[in-house]
C-alpha positions in Angstrom: 206.2 40.7 -100.3 208.5 38.9 -102.8 211.7 40.7 -103.5 211.9 42.1 -107.3 214.3 41.3 -109.8 216.5 43.9 -109.2 217.2 43.9 -105.4 218.0 39.9 -106.4 220.3 41.0 -108.5 221.8 43.5 -106.4 221.9 41.2 -103.8 223.9 38.5 -106.1 226.4 41.7 -107.1 227.4 42.2 -103.6 227.9 38.9 -102.6 229.9 38.3 -105.6 232.2 40.8 -104.6 232.6 40.0 -101.3 233.5 36.8 -102.2 236.3 37.8 -105.0 237.7 41.0 -102.6 240.1 38.8 -101.3 241.2 37.9 -105.2 240.7 41.1 -106.5 243.4 42.4 -103.3 246.0 39.5 -104.4 245.7 40.2 -107.8 246.4 44.3 -107.7 249.4 43.3 -105.0 252.2 44.1 -104.9 251.4 47.6 -106.8 254.5 49.6 -104.7 257.7 48.1 -103.3 256.9 46.3 -100.2 259.0 47.3 -96.7 260.8 44.7 -94.7 261.0 46.4 -91.0 263.4 45.3 -89.3 263.3 46.7 -85.7 266.7 46.3 -84.7 270.4 47.6 -86.3 272.1 45.7 -89.3 274.2 43.2 -89.2 272.1 41.4 -86.0 269.9 38.1 -86.7 267.1 39.8 -87.1 268.3 41.7 -89.6 269.9 38.6 -91.4 267.3 36.9 -91.7 264.5 39.8 -93.2 267.3 40.2 -95.7 267.4 36.2 -96.7 263.7 36.3 -96.8 263.4 39.5 -98.9 265.8 38.2 -101.1 263.8 34.8 -102.0 260.5 36.5 -102.2 262.0 39.0 -105.0 262.3 36.0 -107.0 258.8 34.7 -106.7 256.8 37.8 -106.3 256.8 39.8 -109.1 256.2 43.5 -108.9 258.5 46.9 -107.8 260.7 44.8 -104.9 261.4 44.5 -101.4 263.3 46.7 -99.3 264.6 46.4 -96.2 264.1 49.5 -93.3 266.1 49.0 -90.1 264.1 51.7 -87.7 266.5 50.4 -84.0 265.1 52.3 -81.2 263.6 51.3 -77.2 264.1 47.4 -77.7 262.3 47.6 -81.0 259.0 48.8 -79.8 259.6 52.1 -82.1 259.1 49.9 -85.2 256.8 47.7 -84.3 254.1 50.7 -83.0 254.8 51.9 -86.3 254.2 49.0 -88.4 251.2 48.4 -86.3 249.9 51.7 -87.4 250.9 51.2 -91.2 247.7 50.3 -93.9 247.3 46.6 -94.1 247.7 46.7 -97.6 250.5 43.6 -98.1 253.3 46.3 -98.2 254.5 46.7 -94.9 256.0 43.9 -93.0 258.0 43.2 -90.3 260.8 40.3 -88.9 259.4 40.4 -85.8 261.5 38.9 -82.5 260.3 36.8 -79.6 261.7 40.2 -77.9 259.4 42.4 -79.2 256.1 40.5 -79.5 256.7 38.2 -76.7 259.1 39.8 -73.8 257.8 43.5 -74.3 254.6 43.4 -72.9 255.8 42.1 -69.5 258.7 44.1 -68.9 257.9 47.7 -70.2 255.2 50.1 -69.5 252.7 51.4 -72.4 253.9 49.6 -75.3 252.7 51.0 -78.2 250.8 48.0 -79.6 249.2 44.9 -78.2 251.5 42.0 -80.1 248.3 39.8 -80.5 245.4 42.3 -81.9 247.8 44.5 -83.7 249.5 42.0 -86.4 248.5 39.6 -88.6 251.0 36.6 -88.5 252.3 35.6 -92.1 254.7 32.6 -91.9 257.2 31.5 -88.5 260.9 31.7 -90.3 263.3 30.3 -87.6 264.1 29.4 -83.8 267.4 29.8 -82.4 268.4 27.7 -79.8 270.0 29.5 -76.5 273.3 27.5 -75.5 274.6 27.4 -71.9 278.3 28.5 -72.0 280.3 28.9 -69.1 284.3 29.7 -68.8 286.5 27.1 -68.5 287.8 28.2 -65.6 284.7 27.1 -63.3 285.1 23.1 -62.4 282.0 22.1 -64.0 281.5 19.9 -67.2 278.4 19.0 -67.0 275.1 20.7 -65.9 274.8 19.2 -62.9 278.2 20.0 -61.6 277.5 23.6 -62.9 274.3 23.8 -60.7 276.3 21.9 -57.8 279.2 24.8 -57.9 276.8 27.6 -58.4 274.6 26.7 -54.9 277.7 26.3 -53.0 278.9 29.8 -54.2 275.6 32.0 -53.8 275.9 35.7 -54.9 279.1 35.0 -56.5 278.6 34.2 -59.9 278.2 36.3 -62.7 275.9 36.0 -66.2 276.1 38.4 -68.8 273.6 39.3 -71.9 273.6 41.6 -74.7 271.4 44.5 -72.2 269.0 44.8 -69.8 265.9 42.8 -71.3 267.3 41.3 -73.8 266.9 38.0 -75.0 269.8 35.9 -73.1 269.2 38.2 -69.9 265.8 36.5 -69.9 266.4 33.0 -70.9 269.6 32.8 -68.4 267.8 34.5 -65.5 264.4 31.9 -66.9 267.8 29.2 -66.2 268.7 30.1 -62.7 265.1 30.9 -61.7 264.4 26.9 -62.6 268.1 25.5 -60.8 267.5 28.0 -57.7 270.8 29.6 -58.7 271.8 33.0 -57.0 273.8 34.9 -59.5 274.5 38.7 -60.3 273.7 39.5 -64.0 275.9 41.8 -65.8 274.3 43.7 -69.3 276.6 44.8 -72.0 276.1 46.5 -75.0 275.4 43.8 -77.7 276.5 39.8 -77.6 279.9 40.2 -78.7 281.1 41.9 -75.5 279.1 40.2 -73.1 280.5 36.5 -74.1 284.2 39.0 -74.6 284.0 39.5 -70.8 283.1 35.7 -70.7 286.3 34.6 -72.2 288.0 36.7 -70.4 286.6 35.7 -66.9 285.3 38.7 -66.1 281.4 37.1 -65.9 281.2 33.5 -65.4 278.3 32.2 -67.2 276.0 33.0 -70.2 272.7 31.7 -72.1 272.9 32.9 -75.7 272.1 31.4 -79.4 274.7 28.9 -80.6 276.9 31.2 -83.3 278.1 33.5 -80.5 279.5 30.8 -78.3 279.9 27.3 -80.5 283.4 28.7 -82.0 284.3 29.8 -79.0 284.1 26.0 -77.6 285.7 24.7 -80.3 288.7 26.7 -79.6 288.6 25.8 -75.8 287.9 29.7 -74.6 284.4 28.4 -73.4 282.7 25.3 -72.5 278.7 24.7 -73.8 277.1 22.5 -71.2 273.8 22.2 -73.2 271.1 23.5 -75.3 267.9 25.1 -74.3 265.8 23.4 -76.6 263.4 20.4 -76.6 265.4 18.3 -78.5 269.5 18.2 -79.9 270.2 20.4 -82.5 271.6 19.0 -86.1 274.7 21.9 -86.1 275.9 20.8 -83.0 274.1 17.0 -82.7 276.7 16.0 -79.4 275.3 18.7 -77.1 272.3 17.7 -74.6 269.9 19.2 -74.0 269.2 21.1 -70.4 266.2 18.9 -70.0 267.8 16.2 -70.0 270.5 16.6 -68.1 268.6 17.5 -65.0 265.7 20.6 -65.5 262.6 18.6 -67.5 260.8 20.8 -70.2 263.3 23.7 -70.0 263.0 25.5 -72.8 264.0 28.5 -73.7 264.9 29.3 -77.6 264.6 32.5 -79.4 261.7 33.0 -82.7 261.5 34.7 -85.4 258.8 35.5 -88.1 257.2 37.8 -90.3 254.5 40.1 -89.4 251.6 42.6 -91.3 249.5 45.2 -89.8 246.6 43.3 -88.4 243.5 43.2 -91.0 246.1 42.5 -94.2 243.8 40.9 -96.7 243.9 36.4 -95.9 244.9 36.3 -99.9 247.9 38.4 -99.7 249.0 36.7 -96.0 247.9 33.0 -97.7 250.6 34.2 -100.5 253.7 35.3 -98.1 253.6 31.8 -96.0 253.4 30.0 -99.1 256.2 31.4 -100.8 258.1 31.7 -97.2 257.8 28.2 -96.6 258.5 27.2 -99.9 262.2 29.0 -99.1 262.2 27.1 -96.1 262.9 24.3 -97.5 265.3 25.0 -100.0 268.7 23.3 -99.1 270.9 26.4 -99.7 268.4 28.2 -97.3 268.5 25.7 -94.9 272.3 25.7 -94.5 272.2 30.1 -94.0 270.1 29.3 -91.1 272.5 26.8 -90.2 275.6 29.0 -90.6 273.5 31.3 -87.6 272.4 28.9 -85.5 268.8 28.8 -86.5 266.4 26.0 -87.9 263.7 26.8 -90.4 260.3 26.2 -88.9 258.1 26.5 -91.7 253.9 26.9 -89.7 251.0 28.0 -90.7 249.6 32.0 -90.2 247.0 30.8 -87.3 249.8 28.2 -85.9 252.4 31.1 -85.6 249.5 33.4 -84.2 249.0 30.6 -81.5 253.1 30.0 -80.4 252.8 34.6 -80.0 250.1 33.9 -77.8 251.3 30.8 -75.9 254.9 32.7 -75.6 253.3 36.1 -74.2 251.6 33.9 -71.4 254.7 32.0 -70.8 257.1 34.6 -70.6 254.9 37.0 -69.0 254.7 34.1 -66.4 258.7 33.6 -66.1 259.8 37.7 -66.2 257.2 38.3 -63.4 258.4 34.7 -61.1 262.1 35.5 -61.8 261.5 39.5 -60.6 263.5 40.5 -64.2 263.1 44.4 -64.7 263.7 46.1 -68.1 265.9 48.7 -66.3 267.7 48.7 -62.7 
């Protein structure tokens, strides 16, 4: 049976509507203020990066502007769970972090979201390599000497972090596991007090972001032994990687990136990705990141999604093998 002319035209109309739906979604967007949710308190790295990105996007995306919403709670899971359930209309974004998107599912029971299924990756923003810092009273000036000393004193060294289940906790536990060190974790309420006690000698080492330890190392209050990245970093080129110092393949890097609720229209995702990547290439933005020990990392939405999936697998294995717990 031959279709009549009306049916053919209706079919073309349906196909046309489907083809142009993403375009219409982008043309009508944004129709309201875009919220950038930060799952932590103001002032931290996640908050700083979110504000830098929002400021740049406001300059190139006309509309009603961007607003930062800080929603701390449950290690970032409260906010992430809320964003996962938000309308996927491009008006709700979140500055994601390795903690909420890669660590949490392996650390906590009943996480209220799936990092892969419930979010649409938009853009990777920055990597923050962790740096191994020790109290200078320890008789070690290289990673090899530090590991030898720790092995000769099992259970006698303490390491600090900004909290139980924090990025520094997991990174340092991973280091201890890979190096075969028996050390005791001492959690603090934030990075600053954890580093202050390292300077005071109440703990002996930590693996955390550069901005917290490099200025103190320059002043002789701490000693830094290496950076936990694949390659040496531009803000401290003299610092060797831990991999080249004796832990082949070792990498423990914090990362940050923008995500949205799953099913956010692809046209909106691609527009945001283009604008964020363009911002990352600007010298003033790169300089602002460098001041926080961060490295700009432009990436496609799909590439960022692959990173999240691979990091989930990596850190699930690390957390399980090292016996890391969210609460003790």
